[in-house]
N, C-alpha and C positions, 0 to 999 in steps of 0.2 A: 583872755588874755592879758587881760589887764592884773590878773592874781598873781601868775606864772612874773610878772615883771615887776608887782610889790614882795616875791618873795625872793625872786633874786638879788633887788636892790638892798633888800636885807641884810644878805649873806656878803656881798661886797659888803656895805657898810660896815659891818661885824669884823669882814675879813681885813680891810686895811684901817680900821680901830684896836684891832690887835695888831697887826702883821712886826708894828715896834718894837711890841714884847715878846713877839712871837718867837719859839727856840726849832720849829718844824712843820711840815704840812705833808701829811701822809696818810691816804687811806680814806683821807675826806674827813680827819681829825686837825686839827692848829692847837697845838699843843701853847700853853700860856706862862709855863717856866721850864726850866734846867731840867728837872726829875720828871716833867710830864700827868706831872699832878692834877692838873689844872688845866683845860681845857675848851673845845669847838669842837661838834662833828655836823657832819649835815650825810644824810641819807635817803637811798632814789630807790622806790621797785612802782613796777610796772606787772601786768595778770593782763592778760590779753586772753579770750576766751573765745576760740568758735565752738557751734554744737547744732547738733540737730536732734530733734526731740519729737516722742510725740506725747499730744498735751493731753490734757483730759476732758471729758465728753462733754461737746457744748461751747468750748473753749472757743473768744472770739476775739477781734484787733480792729476796733475802729468798728465795732456791729456787722465784721463781715466772718464767716466759717475761716476757721484756723487748727482744722485738725491734727498738724504736724509742721515740724516749718525748722529750717537753718537760720544762726544765728551770728552775728559777729557781737562783743561788746567787750567794754573795761571793766573785769570784776573789782579791780584793783588799782587806785594806783596814789602813792603817799611819798611826802616828802618829811621827815623827821630832822629837827631840829633840836639840839642836844649839850650841852656844856656842866661843867664841873665848874663855878666859877672860884670859889676858895674852897677851903678841905673840909667845908660843913656848907655851904651853898650848894649843890643842884638845880638843872631847873630841864623841861623836858616839853617840845610843843610840837605834834604832828600834824598837817595836813591833806588831804587828799580830798578825792573823790572815787567813792562806789557803784556801781549797778552803772554803768554811763552805756546805754544799747541806744536802739533807732528809734521807740518812743520816749525818749528819756527827751525832754524840757531841754532845748540849746540854750550852751552858751553861761548851763546853769554857773560853772565858778564852783569853788575849792571850799569847803565846809571845815571849820576848825575840831577836828579829832579829839585831839587833849592839847592842853596848857595847863601845866604843875611848878609849883614852885614847894623845893622838898632842905629843910633845913636836917641835921644829923646830929642828933646831941649823942648818942656814941656812933661811929661809924660802921659799926658794924651790929650792933644789939638794937639801935631803936633809928627809929627817922620819922619827922614829920612831915607832915604836906600836904596841899590841898587845891585844889583847881577842878578842871570837868579834864579826870581822868578812867581808868583803868580796873585799879586797885583795885579791890571787892572783895568778894566769894564767888564762890560754889565751887570751882574746879580749875585743876591745871588749866584745859582747854577755854574757860568762859572767860580769858582772855590771851590768846593764840598769838605766837611771834605769827603774821600769818604769809612773813617771807620764809620759812622752813618748813610752814605744815608736811607730812607728807603724803598725804594725797590730794585731789585736784581740789578739796577744799575741808576748813575745819569740819569737826562737828557742831553744826550749830545752832542744836536743840540747848549745848551748856550756852548761850549769851540765852538766856531765859527771859529778857523781861528789852528784846531788842529793837530800839524805835519806838516802843510803844510806851514803858515811862525811862527811858533814855535816850541817847547818839548815838547809835550805834554803835550800843553795849557799855560808851561813856554813862560817866552823871558827874556833878555837881559834888565834890564830894571834903569829907578829913579823911587824913587816913593818919595811923599808924604799923611801920612796915620793919624785919629786921629780922637777924641770925641769931637763933641762944644753939648756941653747939651746932649741929644737927640737926637742928627744927629749924626751920624757917616760915615764919608769918605774915599776914595779912590783916587787917581789921581795917574798920570805913564804917564811918557813918555817911550817909548819902543823902541829900534832897531830890527823893524820886520828880522830875518832868514830868507838864502836865499832860493828863491823859488827855485833855481837850485838842492840846496839838501834835495830837497823831494819828493818821492815815485810819488804824484801826481802830477807833473809839466810835463809841457804839453807843447813846445816850441813851437806849428805852433798856426798863427796868425787863426781867424775867427771871426765869427762875432757873436757869443756868447761869454762872455765876461769869464775873467781868470786872472790869476794874471800875474803882469807882470815882464819879469827878467829882469827890469831896474834896478840897485842898487834901492834899497827903500827908501825911504824917511821916517822922525821917524813918529811913531803912539803915540797917544793918546790916554789916556780909561781913566773913573771915573764912579764911582760909586759911589750912597750918599744911605743913609738909616734911615729913623725917625725912633725910635724907640720909641714905645708907652707904655710896660709893663717893664719887664724884661730888661736889659741892655747884650747884648753878647759882648765878648771881643774880641778882634781884634789883640791879640800876633800874627800872622800868617792869612794870608788871607783865610785861607779854613771856610769857612761857615756849621754846622751843618745840617743834615738833619731834624732827631727829636731828641728831649732831653726825650722821653720816660714818659713824665710829670716834669720831676727835674726842669723844667724850666715854667716859663708864658711869651710870647713872642706871641710880635705883631708890626710886621715891616711894613713900605711902602717904596718900592727903585723903584729908577731911574737911568740906567746908559747911556752909551753911547763907540763906540770906532769909529775912525776914524784916517783913510793913506791918503794922501794928493795924486793923481796918485800910485794907490797900484795895478790897475784892466788897461786891454787893449782887447780893440778888433777892428778888421777892421770896416771901412765908408760900406758907399753904395757900394764904382764902388770895397773894395776890396783893393786901392789902397792904401788908408790912413787908418794911424794905429791912433786909439780915447785913450785916455789916461782918466780912470773916478775914482774918488774919489772914499775911500771906506767906506758905514757909515752906522752902527750899531746902533739901541734904543732902552730901554726894559724898560718896566715899571715892578712891580711885586710887590706882596702882600704873608705876612709868618706870618704864626699862629699856634702854636704848646703850648698844655696847657695841663694841669692835668683835670679829667673831675668828677675826686668824690678825695676819700680819703684812695681806695685802692690799688690806684697806675696805674688807666686809664686814656689813654690821646686820644688827639686829634692831628694830623698833617693836616694842610693845606698848600699848596703852588700853586702861580696863576701868568701866566707869559705872557705878551702881549710882543712878537718881530717884531724890523723893522728889514729888511735884505739888501742890497743897494751892490750886488757885483759887479753891472756893468749887463747890458742885456744878461736876458735867462743862470746869469750863475745856476749851478745843482753841485752837489758833494754827492758822496754814501758816505754810513759809515756802514762798518760790525764788528762788535768790535767780539776780536779777532775773526778773520774769518779766519771757517776751512780748507780752499776752496782754490787751485791755479790761477782760469779762470774759460771760458769762452765758448761756441760755438754758444751760441745766440747771431747773430751782432743784431737779433730786439727785445731785451732785452735792456731799459735803465739801469737797475740798476748793473750789473756787475753778477758773480759769490759768494754762496755762500748765505749769510742772509744780503748783502749787499740793504739797500734800499735811497731812492733818501734825504737824515736828512738837507739838506742846500743849500739854493737859495738863489735868489734876488725874496723879497715877503714877506710875515707875515708870524706870528706865532703867536698860541693860545695855550696854555700849562697849567696840571694843572696836580698835585700829592696830593691824601687825603687815610690819613691810620686812623684807630681806635684801640685803643694795648685794652689788656685786663686789668682785676684787677694782680695786680704782680703774685698772686699765684691763676692762672689759672688751670693749669698743675703743680702737684707739685711745687716746689719754679720757677715753668718760667712761663712765659707769650709767647701772641701771638700778633701779628700785621695784620690782611687783612688790601692790599691796591689795587690803581688802580691807573690810568696815563695814559694822552692820550695825543701826540704831534698832532695839527690839522695845516697844514701848506698851504698856497696856495701861490705856488712859478709860477713866468713869465712863467716854460720854461715848463709847465706841462698844461695839459688840465682838470686832476682831481685833487680833495688834497690829501695829503698826511695825514693819519691816522696811529697812532703808538702806536698801545694799549701794554701797560706792566700792566699786575694784578697778584698778586698772597698771600701768606702768608708769614711773618716773626716768627720765632720763637726763643726766647730770651731766649736760656739756660742759660746765666749769662748775661744781656743787652747786648751791643753791642762787650764785647767782646769771648762770645761765640756765634756767632746766624748761624742758617740754615734757609734760603732763599727759598721758590721756588719761579718762578716767571712763566707763561703763556706771549709770547709775538706771536703779530699779524702784520704783515706787508703787504706795498701794491706790487704789481710787476709792473711794468709801460715796457709800449711798449718803444719803440724808439723816436715817433711821441707823447710822453708826456699822454699816455691818460694807465688808468691803466687794467690790462689783468685779472691779477686774485691775490690772497692774500696767506700766506704759512706762517706758523706756528711754532711755537717751546716752548721748557720747557726746566727751566734754574733751577739747583740744586746750592745753594748756599751755603760753608760754610765758615766764617769767623773765623777768631782767630785774638784779636786784644788786646794786652797792650800797656795802654797808661798811 
């Protein structure tokens, strides 16, 4: 509760501080001069999940067998406070909580997602910023705008070091960004966070590559995007999932992440320690546009990603995992809804959706969608095919949205073979004040 109080107190202090010079207060934005070029703004987001899922073999919850279940959780709760303080000075901050469910520590409180100060050397061509931020590389949806995602969740594999050497994809960074005509770019030098503070830290050295516990060298990130049609904003790093026909966007992009000697593994004799670079490369395509004059639209995103984390690297992902362990030592996935989302190898990904006319059901609209992650990882004998398909119901565009998603994931043996597949249904309700 104290976290809510200090955030509210901060906003009220700023409001009354600026209220004497404020020109208007509308849609959460307080303008500070007559032409509206200086302002501060507050936004809110809440995403609640209700799920029913079959869990991986051997799954336990506090020592009890838990083969399937239904759970309720807060997938994301966010408060953003940002502002254009002068013609050249911009700040951005974001606070919130992720993955709060019935096994979470109670009263855990908010944590800082973003804390950034930025100076515009040239308002369009070049800005320089620093802080805890999601500005960086690899791809469009390595920094997704979670309030506008197409389906029930973002393509999480593109957040390639999420909570391993960063804080929910954000890193302490120095960045450059801007637009050169139709070319949108971002370049970042980041300090990777200590692997020893990660829940996935494995101190033992083996022939299977993992993150090195040695002091990390700087990480270099970049993403370049050519915008053929409407230009997208780049005030923050977060990229829109779908514009619901409000823009006509066609982009092609490419990005990278590089960190020298980020990974380690043992040599043939098990006596040698070998350090390798972490290299990630991606290219993608995005199209989002209206298809008639009644509000119908189409959205498509395609991505090819190459991960090199070193020999046989593999890592599991279980979004808001509602379980605590597994007794199945022969299952690679671990417990709950986890699956091998990251690994050394290549991934093809696509997502597509078609939105109905604006007044399809009363004054609301719907968008069926489908997405597929197809990964071929060195550690596995079979490909990873993670499927997410469903229907979004826009009660008030992204401000009030109900999404029903069906997810299907593979279960692998410790030897790297698919043994079965498991499924689940997720109902998400989103409230978004922007």
